[in-house]
KELO-774375 format. One record per residue: residue number from 1; chain; x, y, z of N, C-alpha, C, O, CB in turn; residue in three letters. Coordinates in Angstrom, 1 decimal, decimal comma. Glycine has a CB too. Example, Ala and Ser with C-alpha at 12.3 -4.5 7.8 and 13.67 -1.06 7.14 Angstrom:
// residues 2
(pt 1; A; (13,2; -5,7; 7,8); (12,3; -4,5; 7,8); (13,2; -3,3; 7,8); (14,2; -3,3; 8,5); (11,3; -4,5; 9,0); ALA)
(pt 2; A; (12,8; -2,2; 7,1); (13,7; -1,1; 7,1); (12,9; 0,0; 7,9); (13,4; 1,1; 8,0); (14,1; -0,6; 5,7); SER)
This chain:
// residues 90
(pt 1; A; (0,8; -1,2; 0,0); (0,0; 0,0; 0,0); (0,9; 1,3; 0,0); (0,4; 2,3; -0,4); (-0,9; 0,0; 1,2); MET)
(pt 2; A; (2,0; 1,2; 0,5); (2,9; 2,3; 0,5); (3,3; 2,7; -0,9); (3,6; 3,9; -1,1); (4,2; 1,9; 1,3); GLN)
(pt 3; A; (3,4; 1,8; -1,8); (3,8; 2,1; -3,2); (2,9; 3,0; -4,0); (3,3; 3,9; -4,8); (4,0; 0,8; -4,0); GLU)
(pt 4; A; (1,6; 2,8; -3,8); (0,6; 3,5; -4,6); (0,6; 5,0; -4,4); (0,6; 5,7; -5,4); (-0,8; 3,0; -4,2); ARG)
(pt 5; A; (0,6; 5,6; -3,2); (0,7; 7,0; -3,1); (2,0; 7,6; -3,7); (1,9; 8,7; -4,2); (0,6; 7,4; -1,6); PRO)
(pt 6; A; (3,1; 6,9; -3,6); (4,3; 7,4; -4,2); (4,2; 7,5; -5,7); (4,7; 8,5; -6,3); (5,5; 6,6; -3,8); ARG)
(pt 7; A; (3,5; 6,6; -6,3); (3,3; 6,6; -7,8); (2,5; 7,8; -8,2); (2,8; 8,5; -9,1); (2,6; 5,3; -8,3); ILE)
(pt 8; A; (1,4; 8,1; -7,4); (0,6; 9,2; -7,7); (1,4; 10,5; -7,4); (1,2; 11,5; -8,2); (-0,7; 9,2; -6,8); PHE)
(pt 9; A; (2,2; 10,6; -6,4); (3,0; 11,7; -6,2); (4,0; 12,0; -7,4); (4,2; 13,1; -7,8); (3,8; 11,6; -4,9); ASP)
(pt 10; A; (4,6; 10,9; -7,8); (5,5; 11,0; -9,0); (4,8; 11,4; -10,2); (5,3; 12,3; -11,0); (6,2; 9,6; -9,2); ASP)
(pt 11; A; (3,6; 10,9; -10,5); (2,9; 11,3; -11,6); (2,4; 12,7; -11,5); (2,4; 13,5; -12,5); (1,6; 10,4; -11,8); MET)
(pt 12; A; (2,0; 13,1; -10,3); (1,6; 14,5; -10,1); (2,8; 15,5; -10,4); (2,6; 16,5; -11,1); (1,1; 14,7; -8,7); SER)
(pt 13; A; (4,0; 15,1; -9,9); (5,2; 16,0; -10,1); (5,5; 16,0; -11,6); (5,8; 17,1; -12,1); (6,4; 15,4; -9,3); ARG)
(pt 14; A; (5,4; 14,9; -12,3); (5,7; 14,8; -13,7); (4,7; 15,7; -14,5); (5,1; 16,4; -15,4); (5,6; 13,3; -14,2); LEU)
(pt 15; A; (3,4; 15,6; -14,2); (2,5; 16,4; -14,9); (2,7; 17,9; -14,6); (2,5; 18,7; -15,5); (1,0; 16,0; -14,4); LEU)
(pt 16; A; (3,0; 18,2; -13,4); (3,3; 19,6; -13,0); (4,5; 20,1; -13,8); (4,5; 21,3; -14,3); (3,5; 19,8; -11,5); ASN)
(pt 17; A; (5,5; 19,3; -13,8); (6,7; 19,7; -14,6); (6,4; 19,9; -16,1); (6,9; 20,8; -16,7); (7,8; 18,7; -14,4); ASP)
(pt 18; A; (5,6; 18,9; -16,6); (5,2; 19,0; -18,0); (4,4; 20,3; -18,3); (4,6; 20,9; -19,3); (4,5; 17,8; -18,5); ALA)
(pt 19; A; (3,5; 20,6; -17,4); (2,7; 21,8; -17,6); (3,6; 23,0; -17,5); (3,4; 24,0; -18,3); (1,6; 21,9; -16,5); ALA)
(pt 20; A; (4,5; 23,1; -16,6); (5,4; 24,2; -16,5); (6,3; 24,3; -17,7); (6,5; 25,4; -18,2); (6,3; 24,1; -15,3); GLY)
(pt 21; A; (6,8; 23,2; -18,3); (7,6; 23,2; -19,5); (6,7; 23,7; -20,7); (7,2; 24,5; -21,5); (8,2; 21,8; -19,8); ALA)
(pt 22; A; (5,5; 23,2; -20,8); (4,6; 23,6; -21,9); (4,4; 25,1; -21,8); (4,3; 25,8; -22,8); (3,3; 22,8; -21,8); ALA)
(pt 23; A; (4,2; 25,6; -20,6); (3,9; 27,1; -20,4); (5,1; 27,9; -20,9); (5,0; 28,9; -21,5); (3,5; 27,4; -19,0); LYS)
(pt 24; A; (6,3; 27,4; -20,4); (7,5; 28,1; -20,8); (7,7; 28,1; -22,3); (8,1; 29,1; -22,9); (8,7; 27,5; -20,1); THR)
(pt 25; A; (7,5; 26,9; -22,9); (7,7; 26,8; -24,4); (6,7; 27,7; -25,1); (7,0; 28,3; -26,1); (7,5; 25,3; -24,8); ILE)
(pt 26; A; (5,4; 27,8; -24,6); (4,4; 28,6; -25,2); (4,8; 30,1; -25,1); (4,7; 30,8; -26,1); (3,1; 28,4; -24,4); GLY)
(pt 27; A; (5,4; 30,5; -24,0); (5,8; 31,9; -23,9); (7,0; 32,2; -24,8); (7,0; 33,2; -25,4); (6,3; 32,2; -22,4); LYS)
(pt 28; A; (7,9; 31,3; -24,9); (9,1; 31,4; -25,8); (8,6; 31,5; -27,3); (9,1; 32,3; -28,1); (10,1; 30,3; -25,6); GLU)
(pt 29; A; (7,6; 30,6; -27,6); (7,1; 30,6; -29,0); (6,4; 31,9; -29,3); (6,6; 32,4; -30,4); (6,1; 29,4; -29,2); ALA)
(pt 30; A; (5,6; 32,4; -28,3); (5,0; 33,7; -28,5); (5,9; 34,8; -28,7); (5,7; 35,6; -29,6); (4,1; 34,0; -27,3); GLU)
(pt 31; A; (7,0; 34,8; -28,0); (8,0; 35,9; -28,1); (8,7; 35,8; -29,5); (8,9; 36,8; -30,1); (9,1; 35,8; -27,0); ALA)
(pt 32; A; (9,0; 34,6; -29,9); (9,6; 34,4; -31,2); (8,7; 34,8; -32,3); (9,1; 35,5; -33,3); (10,1; 32,9; -31,4); ILE)
(pt 33; A; (7,5; 34,4; -32,3); (6,5; 34,8; -33,3); (6,3; 36,3; -33,3); (6,2; 36,9; -34,4); (5,1; 34,1; -33,1); ILE)
(pt 34; A; (6,2; 36,9; -32,1); (6,0; 38,4; -32,0); (7,2; 39,1; -32,7); (7,0; 40,1; -33,4); (5,8; 38,8; -30,6); ARG)
(pt 35; A; (8,4; 38,6; -32,4); (9,6; 39,3; -33,0); (9,6; 39,1; -34,5); (9,9; 40,1; -35,2); (10,8; 38,6; -32,4); ALA)
(pt 36; A; (9,2; 38,0; -35,0); (9,2; 37,7; -36,4); (8,1; 38,6; -37,1); (8,3; 39,2; -38,2); (8,9; 36,3; -36,8); GLN)
(pt 37; A; (6,9; 38,7; -36,5); (5,9; 39,6; -37,0); (6,3; 41,0; -37,0); (6,1; 41,8; -38,0); (4,6; 39,4; -36,3); VAL)
(pt 38; A; (6,9; 41,5; -35,9); (7,4; 42,9; -35,9); (8,5; 43,1; -36,9); (8,5; 44,2; -37,5); (7,9; 43,2; -34,5); GLU)
(pt 39; A; (9,4; 42,2; -37,1); (10,4; 42,3; -38,1); (9,8; 42,4; -39,5); (10,2; 43,2; -40,3); (11,4; 41,1; -38,1); ARG)
(pt 40; A; (8,8; 41,5; -39,8); (8,1; 41,5; -41,1); (7,4; 42,8; -41,3); (7,4; 43,4; -42,4); (7,2; 40,3; -41,2); LEU)
(pt 41; A; (6,7; 43,3; -40,3); (5,9; 44,5; -40,4); (6,8; 45,7; -40,6); (6,5; 46,7; -41,3); (5,0; 44,7; -39,2); MET)
(pt 42; A; (8,0; 45,7; -40,0); (8,9; 46,8; -40,2); (9,5; 46,9; -41,6); (9,8; 48,0; -42,0); (10,1; 46,7; -39,2); SER)
(pt 43; A; (9,5; 45,8; -42,3); (9,9; 45,9; -43,7); (8,8; 46,3; -44,7); (9,1; 46,6; -45,8); (10,5; 44,5; -44,1); THR)
(pt 44; A; (7,6; 46,3; -44,2); (6,4; 46,6; -45,0); (6,1; 48,1; -44,8); (6,6; 48,7; -43,9); (5,2; 45,8; -44,7); MET)
(pt 45; A; (5,3; 48,7; -45,7); (5,0; 50,1; -45,6); (3,7; 50,2; -44,8); (2,6; 50,5; -45,4); (4,8; 50,7; -47,1); ASP)
(pt 46; A; (3,7; 49,9; -43,5); (2,6; 49,9; -42,7); (2,8; 51,0; -41,6); (3,9; 51,1; -41,0); (2,3; 48,5; -42,0); ILE)
(pt 47; A; (1,7; 51,8; -41,4); (1,9; 52,8; -40,4); (1,5; 52,3; -39,0); (0,8; 51,3; -38,9); (0,9; 54,0; -40,7); VAL)
(pt 48; A; (2,0; 53,0; -38,0); (1,7; 52,6; -36,6); (0,3; 53,1; -36,3); (-0,2; 54,0; -37,0); (2,7; 53,1; -35,6); SER)
(pt 49; A; (-0,3; 52,6; -35,2); (-1,6; 53,1; -34,8); (-1,5; 54,5; -34,4); (-2,5; 55,3; -34,7); (-2,1; 52,2; -33,6); ARG)
(pt 50; A; (-0,5; 55,0; -33,8); (-0,3; 56,4; -33,4); (-0,3; 57,3; -34,7); (-0,9; 58,3; -34,7); (1,0; 56,6; -32,6); GLU)
(pt 51; A; (0,5; 56,9; -35,7); (0,5; 57,6; -36,9); (-0,9; 57,7; -37,6); (-1,3; 58,8; -38,1); (1,5; 57,1; -37,9); GLU)
(pt 52; A; (-1,6; 56,6; -37,6); (-2,9; 56,5; -38,2); (-3,8; 57,5; -37,5); (-4,6; 58,2; -38,1); (-3,4; 55,1; -38,2); PHE)
(pt 53; A; (-3,8; 57,4; -36,1); (-4,7; 58,3; -35,3); (-4,4; 59,8; -35,6); (-5,3; 60,6; -35,7); (-4,6; 58,0; -33,8); GLU)
(pt 54; A; (-3,1; 60,1; -35,7); (-2,7; 61,5; -35,9); (-3,2; 62,0; -37,3); (-3,8; 63,1; -37,4); (-1,2; 61,7; -35,9); ALA)
(pt 55; A; (-3,1; 61,2; -38,3); (-3,5; 61,6; -39,7); (-5,1; 61,6; -39,7); (-5,6; 62,5; -40,4); (-3,0; 60,6; -40,7); VAL)
(pt 56; A; (-5,7; 60,7; -39,0); (-7,2; 60,7; -39,0); (-7,7; 62,0; -38,3); (-8,6; 62,6; -38,8); (-7,7; 59,5; -38,2); ARG)
(pt 57; A; (-7,0; 62,4; -37,2); (-7,4; 63,6; -36,5); (-7,2; 64,8; -37,4); (-8,0; 65,8; -37,4); (-6,6; 63,8; -35,2); ASP)
(pt 58; A; (-6,1; 64,8; -38,2); (-5,9; 65,9; -39,1); (-6,9; 66,0; -40,2); (-7,4; 67,0; -40,6); (-4,5; 65,8; -39,7); MET)
(pt 59; A; (-7,3; 64,8; -40,7); (-8,4; 64,8; -41,7); (-9,7; 65,3; -41,2); (-10,4; 66,0; -41,9); (-8,5; 63,3; -42,3); ALA)
(pt 60; A; (-10,0; 64,9; -40,0); (-11,3; 65,4; -39,4); (-11,3; 66,9; -39,2); (-12,2; 67,6; -39,5); (-11,5; 64,7; -38,0); ILE)
(pt 61; A; (-10,1; 67,4; -38,8); (-10,0; 68,9; -38,6); (-10,1; 69,6; -40,0); (-10,8; 70,6; -40,1); (-8,7; 69,2; -37,9); ALA)
(pt 62; A; (-9,5; 69,0; -41,0); (-9,6; 69,6; -42,3); (-11,0; 69,6; -42,9); (-11,4; 70,5; -43,5); (-8,6; 68,9; -43,3); ALA)
(pt 63; A; (-11,7; 68,5; -42,6); (-13,1; 68,3; -43,1); (-14,0; 69,4; -42,4); (-14,8; 70,0; -43,0); (-13,6; 66,9; -42,9); ARG)
(pt 64; A; (-13,7; 69,5; -41,1); (-14,5; 70,5; -40,4); (-14,2; 71,9; -40,9); (-15,2; 72,7; -41,0); (-14,2; 70,4; -38,9); ASN)
(pt 65; A; (-13,0; 72,2; -41,1); (-12,6; 73,6; -41,6); (-13,3; 73,8; -43,0); (-13,7; 74,9; -43,3); (-11,1; 73,7; -41,7); ALA)
(pt 66; A; (-13,2; 72,7; -43,9); (-13,8; 72,8; -45,2); (-15,3; 73,1; -45,1); (-15,9; 73,9; -45,8); (-13,5; 71,6; -46,0); ASN)
(pt 67; A; (-16,0; 72,4; -44,2); (-17,4; 72,6; -44,0); (-17,7; 74,0; -43,6); (-18,7; 74,6; -44,1); (-18,0; 71,6; -43,0); ASP)
(pt 68; A; (-16,9; 74,5; -42,7); (-17,1; 75,9; -42,2); (-16,9; 76,9; -43,3); (-17,7; 77,8; -43,5); (-16,1; 76,2; -41,0); SER)
(pt 69; A; (-15,9; 76,7; -44,1); (-15,6; 77,6; -45,2); (-16,8; 77,5; -46,3); (-17,1; 78,5; -46,9); (-14,3; 77,2; -45,9); LEU)
(pt 70; A; (-17,3; 76,3; -46,5); (-18,4; 76,2; -47,5); (-19,6; 77,0; -47,0); (-20,3; 77,6; -47,8); (-18,7; 74,7; -47,7); GLU)
(pt 71; A; (-19,9; 76,9; -45,7); (-21,0; 77,6; -45,1); (-20,8; 79,1; -45,3); (-21,7; 79,9; -45,6); (-21,2; 77,2; -43,6); ARG)
(pt 72; A; (-19,6; 79,6; -45,0); (-19,3; 81,0; -45,1); (-19,4; 81,5; -46,5); (-19,9; 82,6; -46,8); (-17,8; 81,3; -44,6); ARG)
(pt 73; A; (-18,9; 80,7; -47,5); (-19,0; 81,1; -48,9); (-20,5; 81,2; -49,3); (-20,9; 82,1; -50,0); (-18,3; 80,1; -49,8); ILE)
(pt 74; A; (-21,3; 80,2; -48,8); (-22,7; 80,2; -49,2); (-23,4; 81,5; -48,6); (-24,2; 82,1; -49,3); (-23,4; 79,0; -48,6); ALA)
(pt 75; A; (-23,0; 81,8; -47,4); (-23,6; 83,0; -46,7); (-23,2; 84,3; -47,5); (-24,0; 85,2; -47,8); (-23,2; 83,2; -45,3); GLU)
(pt 76; A; (-21,9; 84,4; -47,9); (-21,5; 85,6; -48,6); (-22,1; 85,6; -50,0); (-22,5; 86,7; -50,5); (-19,9; 85,5; -48,8); LEU)
(pt 77; A; (-22,3; 84,5; -50,7); (-23,0; 84,5; -52,0); (-24,4; 84,9; -51,8); (-24,9; 85,6; -52,7); (-22,9; 83,1; -52,6); GLU)
(pt 78; A; (-25,1; 84,5; -50,8); (-26,5; 84,9; -50,5); (-26,6; 86,4; -50,3); (-27,5; 87,0; -50,8); (-27,1; 84,1; -49,4); ALA)
(pt 79; A; (-25,6; 86,9; -49,5); (-25,6; 88,4; -49,3); (-25,4; 89,1; -50,6); (-26,0; 90,2; -50,8); (-24,6; 88,7; -48,2); LYS)
(pt 80; A; (-24,5; 88,6; -51,4); (-24,1; 89,3; -52,7); (-25,3; 89,2; -53,6); (-25,6; 90,2; -54,3); (-22,9; 88,6; -53,3); LEU)
(pt 81; A; (-26,0; 88,1; -53,6); (-27,2; 88,0; -54,5); (-28,3; 88,9; -54,1); (-29,1; 89,4; -54,9); (-27,6; 86,5; -54,6); ALA)
(pt 82; A; (-28,5; 89,1; -52,8); (-29,5; 89,9; -52,2); (-29,2; 91,4; -52,3); (-30,2; 92,2; -52,3); (-29,8; 89,6; -50,8); ALA)
(pt 83; A; (-28,0; 91,8; -52,5); (-27,6; 93,2; -52,6); (-28,1; 93,7; -53,9); (-27,8; 93,2; -55,0); (-26,1; 93,4; -52,4); LYS)
(pt 84; A; (-28,8; 94,9; -53,9); (-29,2; 95,5; -55,2); (-28,0; 96,0; -55,9); (-27,0; 96,6; -55,4); (-30,2; 96,6; -55,0); PRO)
(pt 85; A; (-28,0; 95,9; -57,2); (-26,9; 96,3; -58,0); (-27,2; 97,8; -58,4); (-28,3; 98,2; -58,7); (-26,7; 95,5; -59,3); THR)
(pt 86; A; (-26,1; 98,6; -58,5); (-26,2; 100,0; -58,8); (-25,8; 100,2; -60,3); (-24,9; 100,9; -60,6); (-25,4; 100,9; -57,9); ASP)
(pt 87; A; (-26,5; 99,5; -61,2); (-26,2; 99,7; -62,6); (-27,2; 100,7; -63,2); (-28,4; 100,6; -63,0); (-26,2; 98,4; -63,4); GLN)
(pt 88; A; (-26,6; 101,7; -63,8); (-27,5; 102,7; -64,4); (-27,9; 102,3; -65,8); (-27,5; 101,2; -66,4); (-26,7; 104,0; -64,5); GLY)
(pt 89; A; (-28,8; 103,1; -66,4); (-29,3; 102,8; -67,7); (-28,4; 103,4; -68,8); (-28,8; 104,2; -69,5); (-30,7; 103,3; -67,9); ASP)
(pt 90; A; (-27,1; 103,1; -68,8); (-26,2; 103,8; -69,6); (-26,3; 103,3; -71,0); (-25,5; 103,8; -71,8); (-24,8; 103,5; -69,1); ALA)
């Protein structure tokens, strides 16, 4: 009866060691894959998230300025159209 608990202890230790090794291998694999993806992306013409956000913000600001200018032009054209012309009967 003494033998049986020791076998379970040994199996338990073996499984714990295997799980720890698998976790370590998984972390190492993830680090290697991440490094390879970053290396590959650095050779491609891909912008970073920060660069994308900055350009998007600039585009939004430009669109807002354009809309404002369009409204101002429309108002000035309406004023110009409503203004009586001083043309004589020459």
